[in-house]
C-alpha positions as CSV (number, residue, x, y, z in Angstrom):
1,M,12.9,-29.8,14.7
2,S,15.3,-31.3,17.3
3,P,16.2,-35.0,16.8
4,I,14.4,-37.6,18.9
5,E,16.4,-38.9,21.9
6,F,16.2,-42.7,22.4
7,T,16.8,-44.8,25.5
8,D,18.3,-48.2,24.8
9,T,14.9,-49.8,25.3
10,Q,13.2,-47.3,23.0
11,R,15.9,-47.7,20.4
12,Y,15.5,-51.5,20.2
13,Q,11.8,-51.2,20.3
14,R,12.0,-48.8,17.3
15,L,14.2,-51.2,15.4
16,I,11.6,-53.9,15.9
17,E,8.9,-51.6,14.5
18,I,11.1,-50.7,11.6
19,S,11.8,-54.3,10.9
20,R,8.1,-55.1,10.7
21,D,7.5,-52.0,8.5
22,L,10.3,-53.0,6.1
23,A,9.1,-56.6,5.9
24,S,5.7,-55.4,4.8
25,T,7.0,-53.2,1.9
26,L,7.7,-54.7,-1.5
27,D,8.0,-51.5,-3.6
28,L,11.8,-51.1,-3.9
29,D,12.0,-47.3,-4.2
30,G,9.6,-46.8,-1.3
31,L,11.5,-49.3,0.7
32,L,14.9,-47.7,0.1
33,R,13.5,-44.3,1.1
34,R,12.1,-45.7,4.4
35,I,15.5,-47.2,5.2
36,A,17.3,-43.9,4.6
37,S,14.8,-42.0,6.6
38,N,15.0,-44.4,9.5
39,A,18.8,-44.1,9.4
40,V,18.6,-40.4,9.8
41,E,16.1,-40.7,12.7
42,L,18.0,-43.4,14.6
43,S,21.4,-41.7,14.3
44,K,20.3,-38.1,14.6
45,A,21.9,-37.2,11.3
46,E,21.2,-34.6,8.7
47,T,20.9,-36.9,5.7
48,A,21.5,-40.4,4.5
49,S,22.0,-42.2,1.2
50,I,21.8,-45.7,-0.1
51,L,24.3,-47.1,-2.6
52,L,23.4,-50.4,-4.3
53,Y,25.9,-53.0,-5.5
54,D,25.8,-54.1,-9.1
55,E,27.5,-57.6,-8.9
56,Q,27.7,-58.0,-12.7
57,N,29.7,-54.9,-13.2
58,D,31.3,-54.8,-9.7
59,Q,30.1,-51.3,-9.2
60,L,28.5,-49.3,-6.3
61,Y,26.1,-46.5,-7.3
62,F,23.8,-44.0,-5.6
63,Q,20.2,-45.0,-5.7
64,V,18.4,-43.0,-2.9
65,V,19.2,-39.8,-1.1
66,T,16.9,-38.4,1.6
67,D,16.8,-35.0,-0.1
68,P,14.6,-35.6,-3.3
69,E,16.3,-32.7,-5.2
70,N,19.8,-34.1,-4.5
71,E,18.6,-37.6,-5.3
72,T,17.7,-36.5,-8.8
73,I,21.3,-35.4,-9.3
74,M,23.0,-38.2,-7.6
75,R,21.0,-41.2,-8.7
76,G,23.0,-43.7,-10.7
77,I,26.4,-42.1,-10.1
78,V,29.0,-44.8,-9.6
79,V,31.5,-44.2,-6.7
80,P,35.2,-45.3,-6.9
81,G,36.3,-48.5,-5.4
82,D,38.7,-46.6,-3.1
83,S,36.0,-44.3,-1.7
84,I,34.6,-44.7,1.8
85,A,31.6,-46.6,0.5
86,G,33.8,-48.6,-1.7
87,W,36.1,-49.6,1.2
88,V,33.0,-50.6,3.2
89,A,31.7,-52.7,0.3
90,R,35.1,-54.3,-0.3
91,N,35.8,-55.1,3.3
92,R,32.2,-55.7,4.4
93,K,32.9,-53.7,7.6
94,P,31.3,-50.5,8.9
95,V,33.4,-47.4,9.3
96,I,33.0,-44.1,11.2
97,V,34.9,-41.1,9.7
98,P,34.9,-38.2,12.2
99,D,36.3,-35.7,9.7
100,V,35.9,-36.7,6.0
101,H,38.3,-34.0,4.8
102,K,41.2,-35.7,6.7
103,D,40.4,-39.1,5.0
104,N,41.8,-39.6,1.5
105,R,38.9,-42.1,0.7
106,F,36.4,-39.3,0.8
107,F,34.6,-39.0,-2.6
108,Q,34.7,-35.2,-3.0
109,N,32.6,-35.2,-6.2
110,V,29.5,-35.4,-4.0
111,E,30.3,-32.0,-2.4
112,K,31.1,-30.5,-5.8
113,T,28.0,-31.8,-7.4
114,L,25.5,-30.9,-4.7
115,D,27.2,-27.9,-3.1
116,F,26.7,-29.8,0.2
117,K,29.2,-29.6,3.1
118,T,30.0,-33.0,4.6
119,R,31.6,-33.2,8.0
120,N,31.4,-36.8,9.2
121,I,30.1,-40.1,7.9
122,I,29.1,-43.5,9.2
123,A,28.9,-46.1,6.5
124,T,27.6,-49.7,7.1
125,P,27.4,-52.7,4.6
126,M,24.0,-54.2,3.8
127,I,24.6,-57.9,3.6
128,T,22.2,-60.9,3.7
129,K,23.2,-64.6,3.4
130,G,26.8,-63.6,2.6
131,K,25.6,-61.5,-0.4
132,L,26.5,-57.8,-0.6
133,I,23.4,-55.7,-1.4
134,G,24.9,-52.2,-0.9
135,V,26.0,-49.6,1.6
136,L,24.1,-47.3,3.8
137,E,25.8,-43.9,4.4
138,T,24.6,-41.5,7.1
139,L,26.0,-38.0,7.0
140,N,26.6,-35.2,9.5
141,K,25.7,-36.1,13.1
142,R,23.6,-33.1,14.3
143,D,25.3,-33.0,17.6
144,G,29.0,-34.0,17.6
145,N,30.3,-37.2,16.0
146,F,28.9,-40.6,15.3
147,N,29.8,-43.2,18.0
148,D,29.8,-46.9,18.6
149,E,26.2,-46.9,19.6
150,D,25.2,-45.3,16.3
151,Q,27.3,-47.9,14.4
152,E,25.7,-50.8,16.3
153,T,22.2,-49.4,15.6
154,L,22.9,-48.8,11.9
155,M,24.4,-52.3,11.5
156,V,21.1,-53.8,12.8
157,L,19.2,-51.5,10.4
158,S,21.5,-52.4,7.5
159,A,21.0,-56.1,8.1
160,Q,17.2,-55.6,8.2
161,A,17.4,-53.5,5.1
162,A,19.4,-56.1,3.2
163,V,16.8,-58.8,3.8
164,A,13.9,-56.5,2.8
165,I,15.7,-55.3,-0.4
166,E,16.4,-58.9,-1.4
167,N,12.8,-60.0,-0.7
168,S,11.5,-57.0,-2.8
169,R,13.8,-58.0,-5.7
170,L,12.8,-61.7,-5.5
171,F,9.1,-60.7,-5.5
172,Q,9.6,-58.4,-8.5
173,Q,11.6,-61.1,-10.3
174,A,8.9,-63.7,-9.8
175,D,6.3,-61.2,-11.0
176,H,8.4,-60.4,-14.1
177,I,8.9,-64.0,-14.9
178,A,5.1,-64.6,-14.8
179,E,4.5,-61.6,-17.0
180,L,7.3,-62.7,-19.4
181,V,5.9,-66.2,-19.8
182,H,2.5,-64.9,-20.5
183,E,3.8,-62.5,-23.2
184,L,6.0,-65.1,-24.8
185,R,3.1,-67.4,-25.5
186,T,1.8,-65.6,-28.5
187,P,5.0,-65.5,-30.7
188,L,5.9,-69.0,-29.5
189,T,2.5,-70.3,-30.5
190,S,2.9,-68.7,-34.0
191,I,6.4,-70.2,-34.5
192,R,5.1,-73.6,-33.4
193,T,2.1,-73.4,-35.8
194,I,4.4,-72.3,-38.7
195,A,6.9,-75.2,-37.9
196,Y,3.9,-77.6,-38.3
197,L,2.8,-76.1,-41.6
198,L,6.4,-76.2,-43.0
199,Q,6.3,-80.0,-42.5
200,Q,3.3,-80.4,-44.8
201,T,4.0,-81.8,-48.2
202,D,1.5,-79.6,-50.0
203,V,3.1,-76.3,-49.0
204,T,4.3,-74.3,-52.1
205,E,7.8,-72.8,-52.2
206,E,6.2,-69.3,-52.2
207,D,4.2,-70.2,-49.0
208,R,7.4,-71.6,-47.5
209,M,9.2,-68.3,-48.1
210,S,6.3,-66.4,-46.6
211,L,6.2,-68.6,-43.5
212,A,10.0,-68.2,-43.1
213,V,9.6,-64.4,-43.1
214,T,6.9,-64.7,-40.4
215,I,9.2,-66.8,-38.3
216,Q,11.9,-64.1,-38.6
217,E,9.4,-61.5,-37.6
218,E,8.2,-63.5,-34.6
219,A,11.8,-64.2,-33.6
220,S,12.5,-60.4,-33.7
221,R,9.5,-59.9,-31.6
222,L,10.8,-62.4,-29.0
223,T,14.1,-60.5,-29.0
224,R,12.4,-57.1,-28.4
225,L,10.2,-58.7,-25.6
226,T,13.1,-60.2,-23.7
227,T,15.3,-57.0,-24.1
228,N,12.5,-54.8,-22.9
229,F,11.8,-57.2,-20.0
230,L,15.4,-57.0,-18.9
231,D,15.3,-53.2,-19.0
232,V,12.2,-53.2,-16.9
233,A,13.6,-55.7,-14.4
234,R,16.8,-53.7,-14.0
235,M,15.0,-50.5,-13.5
236,E,12.4,-51.8,-11.0
237,S,15.0,-53.8,-9.0
238,G,17.3,-50.7,-8.7
239,R,20.0,-52.2,-10.9
240,A,19.8,-49.6,-13.7
241,I,22.9,-47.6,-13.8
242,F,22.9,-44.1,-15.2
243,T,26.1,-42.4,-16.4
244,P,25.4,-38.7,-16.8
245,T,27.5,-36.5,-19.1
246,K,27.1,-33.0,-20.6
247,L,25.0,-33.6,-23.7
248,D,24.6,-31.7,-26.9
249,M,20.9,-32.3,-27.4
250,S,20.9,-31.1,-30.9
251,E,23.5,-33.7,-31.9
252,L,21.6,-36.5,-30.0
253,L,18.3,-35.7,-31.7
254,R,19.8,-35.5,-35.2
255,E,21.4,-38.9,-34.5
256,C,18.1,-40.4,-33.6
257,V,16.4,-38.9,-36.7
258,A,19.1,-40.4,-38.9
259,I,18.6,-43.9,-37.4
260,S,14.8,-43.6,-37.7
261,S,14.8,-42.2,-41.3
262,H,15.0,-45.6,-43.0
263,K,11.7,-46.9,-41.5
264,A,10.1,-43.5,-42.1
265,H,11.2,-43.6,-45.8
266,E,9.6,-47.1,-46.2
267,K,6.3,-45.7,-45.0
268,D,6.7,-42.4,-46.9
269,V,6.7,-40.5,-43.6
270,Q,8.5,-37.2,-43.6
271,I,10.5,-36.2,-40.5
272,M,11.0,-32.4,-39.9
273,I,13.2,-31.0,-37.3
274,D,13.3,-27.5,-35.8
275,L,16.0,-27.0,-33.1
276,A,16.6,-23.7,-31.3
277,N,20.1,-22.2,-31.8
278,D,22.6,-22.7,-29.0
279,L,20.6,-25.2,-27.0
280,P,21.8,-25.3,-23.4
281,V,23.7,-28.1,-21.8
282,V,21.8,-31.1,-20.4
283,E,23.4,-33.4,-17.8
284,A,22.1,-36.8,-18.8
285,D,22.9,-40.4,-19.8
286,H,23.4,-40.3,-23.6
287,D,22.5,-44.0,-24.2
288,K,19.4,-43.9,-22.0
289,L,18.0,-40.7,-23.6
290,K,18.8,-42.1,-27.0
291,Q,16.7,-45.1,-26.1
292,V,13.8,-42.8,-25.2
293,F,13.8,-40.7,-28.3
294,L,14.3,-43.7,-30.6
295,N,11.3,-45.3,-29.0
296,L,9.2,-42.1,-29.4
297,L,10.2,-41.7,-33.1
298,S,9.6,-45.4,-33.7
299,N,6.1,-45.1,-32.4
300,A,5.5,-41.9,-34.4
301,V,6.5,-43.8,-37.6
302,K,4.8,-47.0,-36.8
303,Y,1.4,-45.5,-35.9
304,N,1.5,-42.9,-38.6
305,R,-0.4,-42.8,-41.9
306,E,1.3,-43.5,-45.2
307,G,2.6,-40.2,-46.4
308,G,2.3,-38.7,-42.9
309,S,4.6,-36.3,-41.1
310,I,6.6,-36.1,-37.8
311,F,7.7,-32.7,-36.3
312,I,10.5,-32.5,-33.8
313,R,11.1,-29.3,-31.9
314,A,13.5,-28.5,-29.1
315,Y,13.9,-25.2,-27.2
316,P,14.8,-24.1,-23.7
317,S,12.3,-22.7,-21.1
318,A,13.4,-21.0,-17.8
319,T,14.4,-24.3,-16.1
320,N,14.0,-27.1,-18.7
321,M,14.9,-28.2,-22.1
322,L,11.7,-29.1,-24.0
323,I,11.7,-31.7,-26.7
324,I,8.4,-32.1,-28.6
325,I,7.6,-35.0,-31.0
326,E,4.4,-34.6,-32.9
327,D,2.9,-36.9,-35.5
328,T,0.0,-36.9,-37.9
329,G,-1.0,-40.5,-37.0
330,F,-4.2,-42.2,-36.0
331,G,-4.3,-40.7,-32.5
332,I,-5.3,-42.2,-29.1
333,P,-8.7,-41.9,-27.3
334,E,-8.6,-39.3,-24.6
335,D,-9.7,-41.8,-21.9
336,E,-6.6,-43.9,-22.6
337,I,-4.0,-41.2,-22.2
338,P,-3.6,-41.7,-18.4
339,F,-2.6,-45.4,-19.1
340,L,-0.1,-44.7,-21.8
341,F,2.9,-45.1,-19.6
342,T,1.7,-48.2,-17.8
343,K,3.4,-51.5,-18.5
344,F,1.9,-53.6,-21.2
345,F,-0.8,-51.0,-22.1
346,R,-1.6,-50.8,-25.8
347,S,-4.3,-48.5,-27.2
348,Q,-7.1,-50.4,-28.7
349,N,-7.2,-47.9,-31.5
350,L,-3.5,-48.8,-32.4
351,E,-3.2,-52.4,-31.4
352,R,-4.1,-53.7,-34.9
353,K,-2.1,-51.1,-36.7
354,A,1.3,-52.5,-35.7
355,E,2.9,-54.9,-33.2
356,G,4.4,-53.8,-29.9
357,T,5.4,-55.0,-26.5
358,G,3.6,-52.3,-24.5
359,L,6.8,-51.7,-22.5
360,G,8.6,-48.9,-24.5
361,L,6.7,-46.0,-23.0
362,S,6.9,-47.3,-19.4
363,I,10.7,-47.7,-19.8
364,S,10.9,-44.2,-21.3
365,K,9.0,-42.7,-18.4
366,F,11.3,-44.4,-15.9
367,I,14.4,-43.0,-17.7
368,I,13.0,-39.4,-17.9
369,D,11.8,-39.5,-14.3
370,S,15.2,-40.7,-13.2
371,H,16.7,-37.6,-14.8
372,G,14.4,-35.4,-12.8
373,G,12.3,-34.7,-15.9
374,K,8.8,-35.3,-17.1
375,I,7.2,-36.9,-20.1
376,S,3.6,-36.3,-21.1
377,A,1.3,-36.9,-24.0
378,K,-1.7,-35.3,-25.8
379,S,-3.7,-36.8,-28.6
380,K,-6.7,-36.6,-30.7
381,L,-8.3,-39.4,-32.7
382,N,-7.6,-39.2,-36.4
383,E,-5.4,-36.1,-35.9
384,G,-2.2,-37.4,-34.2
385,T,-0.2,-37.4,-31.0
386,I,2.2,-35.1,-29.2
387,F,4.8,-36.2,-26.7
388,T,6.6,-33.6,-24.7
389,V,9.8,-34.3,-22.7
390,A,11.1,-31.8,-20.2
391,L,14.6,-32.2,-19.0
392,P,16.3,-30.0,-16.3
393,I,18.9,-27.7,-17.7
394,K,22.4,-27.9,-16.3
395,H,23.3,-24.3,-15.3
396,T,27.1,-23.6,-15.2
């Protein structure tokens, strides 16, 4: 399909339409994809990507690429400060690079990772109220080189995008604060009640010790809640950074089992592991995957029966590494399975068995999805639950 040609009037009219569209979108991922798609349309380019700026770590990382397959690979990769995008972020100025291979700022890892040939780039900063949000990169003009008109158009789009992204983040932040306040009420109420009881003169020493243990448990619950909320906030605001490396999945799974074994032993739950020989390489973030498998193992122990079992299997399929965690626990009703990975959802069948935040599985799903994988669950009441994680295999 040939690119659309715009007159100046049509171009400005299109920018107005885009501005209205972006202003009405609060879902961050959807918003970023619209921005990248609009950049391709307006500049008549082959592809575009959005890099977000992490102010806390002073890092610029890929968040969205117009090609979904490439996005899976690129998402979360941090670019050097002396790259083209890094220069734009640091100087807060746009740049047109007619031939990237003659510019020593070109980040060649992109070409090597994607097997994608880049000819030329136009990169523009996304800034609102003096705050750097990120960089919009548009690659490979379909006909010739990018020009000053393209730069002017994309600067307007970048300014619109920066405002829309910041609004989306503020909306999500307010939403998360409301949710956090609601969830904090229960443990805080418990601590307040215990503090009152500890002041009573007729409380025995044994009761005081018991109440002190309860305070410790509620404080731990508060810590888990706030940690999980921070994870969700980072992920949903696009601030989660992934650092992929070549992983030995066998080593990672054994590490997670070793960490989980103490809690399993306390409940007399046996963990059995069966890993295929010579498991293939997976390109993934070690700490993020560790978080996923520790969460799945924690749930498998927590919602298991005394003297129950957990089975972990890992083996390759044609395109994926499959990791299966099966338990002999209480199980989940079939009609609740579709909601398992929803924020704050807790099965009514398990809610009284053990405490939880209802965030662990939603965080796990985000992490696996961001790796281009899939996580799913099957369960039967009074028989147990099976979680399956499929991760793309890195072919070398």
